[in-house]
C-alpha positions, 0 to 999 in steps of 0.5 A: 499499500505504501508504494501507491500512497507513500508516507510523505503523501499521506502526511501532506494530505492529513496536514492539508485536512488540518488533522495533524497530531498534537502528540504521539498516539497508539494509532498515528493518523497515517496508520489510520488512513492506511487502515481506512483505505484497506477497508474501502478496497477490501470492503466485501471481506470480513475486517479480520481478513483486511487486517491480515493483509498488512 
């Protein structure tokens, strides 16, 4: 997934949306973006199969 959407691009998009983190969290904003993209791409699959393809 990172070769299609490089981390730098995801960080810039998150910043452009005004959702930059104020502190370090368990799930960084970049990871949440990748997770949501995977859910959208693999929506017919159960969530545990989507997470298993990391």
